[in-house]
C-alpha positions in Angstrom: 209.9 136.4 -111.4 210.7 139.7 -113.2 207.9 140.2 -115.9 209.6 140.6 -119.4 207.8 141.2 -122.8 209.9 140.7 -125.6 208.6 141.9 -129.0 209.6 141.4 -132.6 212.3 143.5 -134.5 210.8 146.7 -135.2 211.5 150.2 -136.4 209.5 152.5 -133.8 208.9 156.2 -134.3 210.6 158.3 -131.8 212.9 155.4 -131.0 216.0 154.2 -132.2 216.3 153.1 -135.8 216.9 149.5 -135.2 216.7 147.1 -132.2 214.7 144.6 -130.4 211.8 146.2 -128.6 211.5 145.0 -125.1 209.7 146.2 -121.8 210.5 145.6 -118.1 209.3 146.9 -114.8 210.6 150.2 -113.2 212.0 149.2 -109.4 211.8 151.2 -106.3 215.5 151.8 -104.9 216.0 154.0 -102.2 214.7 157.4 -102.6 213.4 156.7 -106.5 210.1 155.2 -106.4 209.2 152.7 -109.3 207.5 154.4 -112.5 205.5 152.8 -115.0 206.7 149.7 -117.0 209.7 150.9 -119.1 210.1 150.3 -123.0 213.1 150.2 -124.4 215.4 148.9 -127.2 218.2 146.0 -127.2 221.0 146.5 -129.4 223.0 143.1 -129.7 226.4 142.1 -131.5 226.2 139.3 -134.0 226.5 135.9 -132.5 225.3 134.2 -129.1 227.4 135.8 -126.7 227.2 136.0 -123.9 228.3 139.8 -124.0 228.9 142.5 -121.6 226.1 144.9 -121.6 225.8 148.7 -121.3 222.5 150.7 -120.6 222.5 153.7 -122.9 220.6 156.5 -121.0 219.2 159.0 -123.2 219.4 162.9 -123.0 216.5 165.6 -122.0 215.3 165.3 -125.7 214.7 161.4 -125.3 215.5 158.6 -127.5 216.4 159.9 -130.9 219.3 159.7 -133.5 221.7 160.5 -131.0 220.6 157.4 -129.0 220.7 155.3 -131.9 224.2 156.4 -133.0 225.7 155.7 -129.7 223.7 152.3 -129.6 225.3 151.3 -133.0 228.6 152.4 -131.6 228.7 150.2 -128.7 227.3 147.4 -130.5 230.6 147.8 -132.8 232.7 147.5 -129.8 231.3 144.2 -128.9 228.7 145.2 -126.2 224.8 144.3 -125.9 223.1 147.8 -125.3 219.9 148.3 -123.7 218.5 151.9 -124.4 215.4 152.4 -122.1 213.0 155.2 -122.8 212.1 156.9 -119.5 209.8 159.6 -120.8 207.2 158.0 -123.2 205.7 155.8 -120.2 205.5 158.9 -118.1 203.7 160.9 -120.9 206.3 163.1 -122.0 208.7 163.2 -125.1 211.3 165.6 -123.5 212.0 167.5 -120.7 214.7 170.0 -121.8 212.3 173.0 -120.7 210.9 171.3 -118.1 213.4 169.1 -116.2 211.5 168.5 -113.2 208.5 166.5 -114.8 211.2 163.6 -115.2 214.1 164.0 -112.9 217.6 161.8 -112.5 216.4 160.6 -109.6 213.3 159.3 -110.9 215.1 157.6 -113.7 217.5 155.4 -111.2 214.4 153.3 -110.8 214.5 152.6 -114.4 218.0 151.7 -114.5 217.4 149.4 -111.6 214.6 147.6 -113.7 217.2 147.4 -116.5 219.8 145.7 -114.7 217.0 143.4 -113.1 216.0 142.7 -116.9 219.6 142.2 -118.3 220.2 139.7 -115.4 217.5 137.4 -117.0 219.4 137.2 -120.4 221.7 134.4 -121.3 223.4 136.6 -123.8 224.6 138.8 -121.0 227.6 138.1 -118.8 226.8 138.4 -115.2 228.5 141.2 -113.4 229.9 142.8 -116.7 227.3 145.5 -117.0 227.8 149.4 -117.5 226.0 152.6 -117.9 226.5 155.5 -120.2 224.4 158.9 -120.5 224.4 162.3 -121.9 223.2 165.5 -120.4 220.1 164.5 -118.5 221.2 161.1 -118.9 224.6 162.0 -117.9 223.1 163.3 -114.5 221.1 159.9 -114.4 224.4 158.1 -114.5 225.9 160.2 -111.6 222.6 159.5 -109.6 222.6 155.7 -110.4 226.3 155.5 -109.2 225.4 156.6 -105.5 226.0 154.1 -103.0 222.8 154.7 -101.3 220.7 153.0 -104.6 222.9 149.9 -104.5 223.0 149.3 -108.2 226.5 147.8 -107.6 224.7 144.8 -106.1 222.6 144.6 -109.3 225.8 144.2 -111.3 226.4 147.6 -112.2 230.2 148.2 -112.9 231.0 151.4 -114.1 229.6 154.5 -115.8 230.4 157.1 -118.2 228.9 160.5 -117.8 228.9 163.1 -120.7 228.5 166.7 -119.8 226.1 165.8 -116.6 224.2 168.3 -114.6 226.5 167.6 -111.4 225.0 168.1 -108.1 227.9 168.5 -105.4 225.2 168.5 -102.4 223.7 165.2 -103.3 226.0 163.1 -105.3 229.0 162.8 -103.3 228.5 159.1 -102.7 229.7 157.5 -105.9 230.7 153.9 -105.2 231.7 152.7 -108.9 234.0 153.9 -111.3 233.1 156.7 -113.5 234.4 158.3 -116.5 233.1 162.1 -116.2 233.3 164.0 -119.4 232.8 168.0 -119.4 233.3 171.2 -121.5 234.5 174.2 -120.0 232.4 176.5 -122.3 229.5 174.4 -121.5 226.3 177.0 -120.6 223.9 174.5 -119.7 225.8 171.9 -117.3 228.4 173.8 -115.8 231.9 172.1 -115.6 232.7 173.9 -112.5 229.9 172.2 -110.6 231.3 168.9 -111.6 234.8 170.0 -110.4 233.2 170.9 -107.0 231.4 167.3 -107.0 234.7 165.6 -107.7 236.7 167.7 -105.1 233.9 166.8 -102.4 233.5 162.9 -103.1 234.1 160.5 -100.5 235.8 158.3 -103.1 237.5 160.7 -105.4 239.7 157.8 -106.5 236.5 156.4 -108.2 236.0 159.3 -110.8 238.1 160.2 -113.7 237.2 163.6 -114.8 238.1 165.3 -118.2 237.5 168.8 -119.0 237.8 169.9 -122.2 238.4 173.8 -122.6 236.8 174.7 -125.9 233.8 172.5 -125.5 230.2 173.2 -125.4 227.2 171.1 -124.3 226.3 168.3 -126.9 230.1 168.3 -128.0 229.8 164.7 -129.3 226.7 165.2 -131.5 227.7 165.8 -135.4 225.2 168.5 -135.8 225.4 172.0 -136.8 226.0 174.7 -134.1 222.7 175.6 -132.9 221.0 177.3 -129.7 218.3 175.6 -128.0 215.6 176.6 -125.1 216.0 175.1 -122.0 214.3 175.7 -118.4 213.2 179.4 -117.3 213.3 180.9 -120.5 217.2 180.3 -120.8 218.9 179.5 -124.1 221.9 177.4 -124.3 224.8 176.8 -127.2 225.2 173.3 -128.4 228.2 172.3 -130.8 230.2 169.7 -132.0 233.9 169.8 -131.1 236.4 168.3 -133.4 239.0 167.3 -130.4 236.7 166.5 -127.8 234.6 164.3 -129.5 237.0 161.8 -130.7 239.1 161.8 -127.6 236.1 161.3 -125.4 234.9 158.4 -127.6 238.4 156.7 -127.2 238.5 157.4 -123.5 235.1 155.6 -123.1 235.9 152.7 -125.2 239.2 152.3 -123.0 237.2 152.5 -120.0 234.8 150.2 -120.7 237.3 147.8 -121.9 239.1 148.2 -118.2 236.1 147.6 -116.4 233.5 145.4 -118.7 236.1 142.9 -120.2 
């Protein structure tokens, strides 16, 4: 039996502002080896459910106010949300400047564990589980959607990837529906790499890709325009986009309603 620890409702430093603290095992799947036990937070709509569920995968900055905002948004749409922290158990808070410390491939094992955990909850509708991630989390969505990991057999039904780092060489085996949202002015995770990925997919019909011509990285985060450090001494421009953000949000809501309801 999967070992699951559920703790009291709490506000935790470095984590979402509200949610039920949980932990569960990371699980080896394919080339993704099990990591340390994963901690996370469950956001739940009012009532007993059962509810369709979504795994919310944080960016390279770790769990933060952006995670919290999306957790509450998804709950308002009627989903139970599990937001795992893949970094804390591995001894780091962020990997924006050190992306190889925790990779999207490593995080797939955490997603497998999250799916197994959700399968134990009576307030989750069986077979109605999605995943959403941003940046490093978006890359994790793309990785998790690969056929060789078999997460469809763990009830993963659909995924949304916001400005992911696309890898055309390794990510061509997508086997669940994916909504890919990218900005053409993104200088951190270039949209053209996602175009190359989509054009070479074995099942291109499974991916709906939207490219926003004037959007930069982190276009959905309502924060001031800023430049942040990345790997190898590079810096990247982040900016909220008043056109891309609401359009992407509406597409995300419609996409999950299509595949999880």
